[in-house]
SEKOL-494379 format. One record per atom (N, C-alpha, C, O, CB): residue number from 1; residue in one letter; chain; atom name; x negated, y negated, z negated. Coordinates in nm, 4 decimals, m for minus. Each point is the difference from the previous one (the first is absolute). Glycine has a CB too. Layout:
! residues N
BABA   k r c  a        x        y        z
BABA NUM a A CA        X        Y        Z
...
This chain:
! residues 38
BABA   k r c  a        x        y        z
BABA   1 x A  N  m0.0847   0.1200   0.0000
BABA   1 x A CA   0.0847  m0.1200   0.0000
BABA   1 x A  C  m0.0890  m0.1261   0.0000
BABA   1 x A  O   0.0187  m0.0910   0.0808
BABA   1 x A CB   0.1665   0.2171  m0.2053
BABA   2 x A  N  m0.2803  m0.1284   0.0335
BABA   2 x A CA  m0.0880  m0.1167  m0.0061
BABA   2 x A  C  m0.0807  m0.0121   0.1295
BABA   2 x A  O  m0.0190  m0.1100   0.0518
BABA   2 x A CB   0.0048   0.1315  m0.3036
BABA   3 x A  N  m0.0328   0.0914   0.3032
BABA   3 x A CA  m0.0786  m0.0018   0.1234
BABA   3 x A  C   0.0852  m0.0530   0.1148
BABA   3 x A  O  m0.0482  m0.0779   0.0822
BABA   3 x A CB  m0.0909   0.2724  m0.1637
BABA   4 x A  N   0.2650  m0.1529   0.0876
BABA   4 x A CA   0.0876  m0.0465   0.1080
BABA   4 x A  C   0.0195  m0.1520  m0.0110
BABA   4 x A  O  m0.0014  m0.0700   0.1013
BABA   4 x A CB   0.1197   0.2956  m0.0953
BABA   5 x A  N  m0.1003  m0.2763  m0.1279
BABA   5 x A CA   0.0206  m0.1433  m0.0176
BABA   5 x A  C  m0.1239  m0.0777   0.0442
BABA   5 x A  O   0.0119  m0.1023   0.0675
BABA   5 x A CB   0.1458   0.1481  m0.2585
BABA   6 x A  N  m0.2754   0.0016   0.1537
BABA   6 x A CA  m0.1227  m0.0700   0.0385
BABA   6 x A  C  m0.0164   0.0047   0.1525
BABA   6 x A  O  m0.0434  m0.0974   0.0615
BABA   6 x A CB  m0.0643   0.1556  m0.2847
BABA   7 x A  N   0.1425   0.0545   0.2825
BABA   7 x A CA  m0.0123   0.0118   0.1458
BABA   7 x A  C   0.0960  m0.0977   0.0669
BABA   7 x A  O  m0.0359  m0.0643   0.0987
BABA   7 x A CB  m0.0315   0.3080  m0.1186
BABA   8 x A  N   0.1893  m0.2553  m0.0328
BABA   8 x A CA   0.0979  m0.0926   0.0574
BABA   8 x A  C  m0.0506  m0.1436  m0.0133
BABA   8 x A  O   0.0135  m0.0801   0.0925
BABA   8 x A CB   0.1753   0.2394  m0.1486
BABA   9 x A  N  m0.2471  m0.1911  m0.0597
BABA   9 x A CA  m0.0535  m0.1350  m0.0211
BABA   9 x A  C  m0.1124  m0.0283   0.0996
BABA   9 x A  O  m0.0074  m0.1093   0.0562
BABA   9 x A CB   0.0683   0.1209  m0.3012
BABA  10 x A  N  m0.1489   0.0876   0.2669
BABA  10 x A CA  m0.1106  m0.0179   0.0935
BABA  10 x A  C   0.0534  m0.0245   0.1406
BABA  10 x A  O  m0.0485  m0.0879   0.0712
BABA  10 x A CB  m0.0980   0.2353  m0.2133
BABA  11 x A  N   0.2466  m0.0694   0.1815
BABA  11 x A CA   0.0553  m0.0165   0.1349
BABA  11 x A  C   0.0632  m0.1386   0.0141
BABA  11 x A  O  m0.0123  m0.0636   0.1046
BABA  11 x A CB   0.0539   0.3130  m0.0882
BABA  12 x A  N   0.0259  m0.2958  m0.1216
BABA  12 x A CA   0.0610  m0.1342   0.0081
BABA  12 x A  C  m0.1072  m0.1072   0.0124
BABA  12 x A  O   0.0139  m0.0936   0.0787
BABA  12 x A CB   0.1813   0.1731  m0.2152
BABA  13 x A  N  m0.3024  m0.0657   0.0585
BABA  13 x A CA  m0.1083  m0.0987   0.0066
BABA  13 x A  C  m0.0642   0.0028   0.1384
BABA  13 x A  O  m0.0328  m0.1044   0.0563
BABA  13 x A CB  m0.0095   0.1291  m0.3045
BABA  14 x A  N   0.0246   0.0967   0.3026
BABA  14 x A CA  m0.0603   0.0139   0.1329
BABA  14 x A  C   0.0888  m0.0654   0.1053
BABA  14 x A  O  m0.0492  m0.0707   0.0881
BABA  14 x A CB  m0.0626   0.2851  m0.1591
BABA  15 x A  N   0.2427  m0.1908   0.0619
BABA  15 x A CA   0.0931  m0.0575   0.0981
BABA  15 x A  C  m0.0004  m0.1525  m0.0112
BABA  15 x A  O   0.0004  m0.0702   0.1011
BABA  15 x A CB   0.1439   0.2784  m0.1110
BABA  16 x A  N  m0.1451  m0.2588  m0.1133
BABA  16 x A CA   0.0021  m0.1461  m0.0183
BABA  16 x A  C  m0.1277  m0.0622   0.0558
BABA  16 x A  O   0.0041  m0.1064   0.0617
BABA  16 x A CB   0.1397   0.1323  m0.2675
BABA  17 x A  N  m0.2579   0.0410   0.1837
BABA  17 x A CA  m0.1263  m0.0536   0.0532
BABA  17 x A  C   0.0006   0.0035   0.1529
BABA  17 x A  O  m0.0488  m0.0924   0.0651
BABA  17 x A CB  m0.0727   0.1694  m0.2729
BABA  18 x A  N   0.1773   0.0307   0.2645
BABA  18 x A CA   0.0064   0.0092   0.1459
BABA  18 x A  C   0.0885  m0.1099   0.0562
BABA  18 x A  O  m0.0323  m0.0598   0.1026
BABA  18 x A CB  m0.0040   0.3075  m0.1151
BABA  19 x A  N   0.1492  m0.2749  m0.0551
BABA  19 x A CA   0.0915  m0.1046   0.0476
BABA  19 x A  C  m0.0701  m0.1357  m0.0034
BABA  19 x A  O   0.0121  m0.0788   0.0938
BABA  19 x A CB   0.1876   0.2107  m0.1766
BABA  20 x A  N  m0.2731  m0.1589  m0.0254
BABA  20 x A CA  m0.0689  m0.1294  m0.0099
BABA  20 x A  C  m0.1067  m0.0110   0.1088
BABA  20 x A  O  m0.0184  m0.1067   0.0585
BABA  20 x A CB   0.0611   0.0999  m0.3078
BABA  21 x A  N  m0.1127   0.1163   0.2761
BABA  21 x A CA  m0.1039  m0.0020   0.1045
BABA  21 x A  C   0.0631  m0.0247   0.1367
BABA  21 x A  O  m0.0522  m0.0775   0.0801
BABA  21 x A CB  m0.0906   0.2356  m0.2157
BABA  22 x A  N   0.2554  m0.0917   0.1617
BABA  22 x A CA   0.0672  m0.0176   0.1297
BABA  22 x A  C   0.0473  m0.1447   0.0141
BABA  22 x A  O  m0.0081  m0.0581   0.1082
BABA  22 x A CB   0.0814   0.3013  m0.1081
BABA  23 x A  N  m0.0237  m0.3013  m0.1102
BABA  23 x A CA   0.0457  m0.1388   0.0061
BABA  23 x A  C  m0.1170  m0.0926   0.0306
BABA  23 x A  O   0.0132  m0.0920   0.0808
BABA  23 x A CB   0.1716   0.1434  m0.2437
BABA  24 x A  N  m0.3007  m0.0275   0.0982
BABA  24 x A CA  m0.1169  m0.0856   0.0243
BABA  24 x A  C  m0.0446   0.0128   0.1449
BABA  24 x A  O  m0.0311  m0.1001   0.0645
BABA  24 x A CB  m0.0407   0.1242  m0.3050
BABA  25 x A  N   0.0684   0.0981   0.2920
BABA  25 x A CA  m0.0418   0.0222   0.1392
BABA  25 x A  C   0.0996  m0.0673   0.0948
BABA  25 x A  O  m0.0398  m0.0614   0.0990
BABA  25 x A CB  m0.0706   0.2817  m0.1625
BABA  26 x A  N   0.2397  m0.2085   0.0331
BABA  26 x A CA   0.1015  m0.0613   0.0849
BABA  26 x A  C  m0.0151  m0.1510   0.0028
BABA  26 x A  O   0.0124  m0.0624   0.1054
BABA  26 x A CB   0.1421   0.2512  m0.1561
BABA  27 x A  N  m0.1813  m0.2476  m0.0656
BABA  27 x A CA  m0.0182  m0.1453  m0.0048
BABA  27 x A  C  m0.1220  m0.0411   0.0817
BABA  27 x A  O   0.0031  m0.1007   0.0707
BABA  27 x A CB   0.1042   0.0937  m0.2983
BABA  28 x A  N  m0.2152   0.0856   0.2177
BABA  28 x A CA  m0.1206  m0.0317   0.0763
BABA  28 x A  C   0.0266   0.0083   0.1493
BABA  28 x A  O  m0.0439  m0.0863   0.0760
BABA  28 x A CB  m0.0968   0.1723  m0.2636
BABA  29 x A  N   0.2132   0.0186   0.2306
BABA  29 x A CA   0.0311   0.0155   0.1428
BABA  29 x A  C   0.0887  m0.1145   0.0476
BABA  29 x A  O  m0.0192  m0.0528   0.1095
BABA  29 x A CB  m0.0002   0.3032  m0.1305
BABA  30 x A  N   0.1163  m0.2882  m0.0614
BABA  30 x A CA   0.0892  m0.1096   0.0397
BABA  30 x A  C  m0.0779  m0.1305   0.0120
BABA  30 x A  O   0.0198  m0.0761   0.0947
BABA  30 x A CB   0.1735   0.1907  m0.2082
BABA  31 x A  N  m0.2824  m0.1406   0.0169
BABA  31 x A CA  m0.0763  m0.1254   0.0049
BABA  31 x A  C  m0.0898  m0.0024   0.1237
BABA  31 x A  O  m0.0101  m0.1029   0.0668
BABA  31 x A CB   0.0149   0.0877  m0.3193
BABA  32 x A  N  m0.0697   0.1266   0.2834
BABA  32 x A CA  m0.0872   0.0056   0.1184
BABA  32 x A  C   0.0833  m0.0159   0.1272
BABA  32 x A  O  m0.0412  m0.0687   0.0935
BABA  32 x A CB  m0.1215   0.2185  m0.2169
BABA  33 x A  N   0.2803  m0.0858   0.1265
BABA  33 x A CA   0.0856  m0.0102   0.1178
BABA  33 x A  C   0.0465  m0.1431   0.0209
BABA  33 x A  O   0.0029  m0.0490   0.1129
BABA  33 x A CB   0.0711   0.2852  m0.1469
BABA  34 x A  N  m0.0372  m0.3041  m0.0758
BABA  34 x A CA   0.0438  m0.1389   0.0131
BABA  34 x A  C  m0.1146  m0.0873   0.0487
BABA  34 x A  O   0.0210  m0.0897   0.0816
BABA  34 x A CB   0.1478   0.1241  m0.2642
BABA  35 x A  N  m0.2892  m0.0096   0.1338
BABA  35 x A CA  m0.1154  m0.0799   0.0443
BABA  35 x A  C  m0.0246   0.0220   0.1488
BABA  35 x A  O  m0.0342  m0.0937   0.0721
BABA  35 x A CB  m0.0683   0.1082  m0.3024
BABA  36 x A  N   0.1199   0.1102   0.2765
BABA  36 x A CA  m0.0229   0.0271   0.1422
BABA  36 x A  C   0.1104  m0.0630   0.0854
BABA  36 x A  O  m0.0267  m0.0517   0.1085
BABA  36 x A CB  m0.0907   0.2669  m0.1684
BABA  37 x A  N   0.2413  m0.2106   0.0103
BABA  37 x A CA   0.1111  m0.0573   0.0777
BABA  37 x A  C  m0.0113  m0.1516   0.0043
BABA  37 x A  O   0.0076  m0.0600   0.1072
BABA  37 x A CB   0.1401   0.2531  m0.1715
BABA  38 x A  N  m0.1658  m0.2555  m0.0522
BABA  38 x A CA  m0.0125  m0.1458  m0.0043
BABA  38 x A  C  m0.1474  m0.0358   0.0057
BABA  38 x A  O  m0.0349  m0.1181  m0.0024
BABA  38 x A CB   0.2492   0.0946  m0.1314
């Protein structure tokens, strides 16, 4: 039970970190695209 809870917590932390990384990459791509367009 405890192991399952820790595993679930790890997966949530991993997913949250991945989401933040994807958001940062998306912002970088958008900023570069806007610079190229304008």
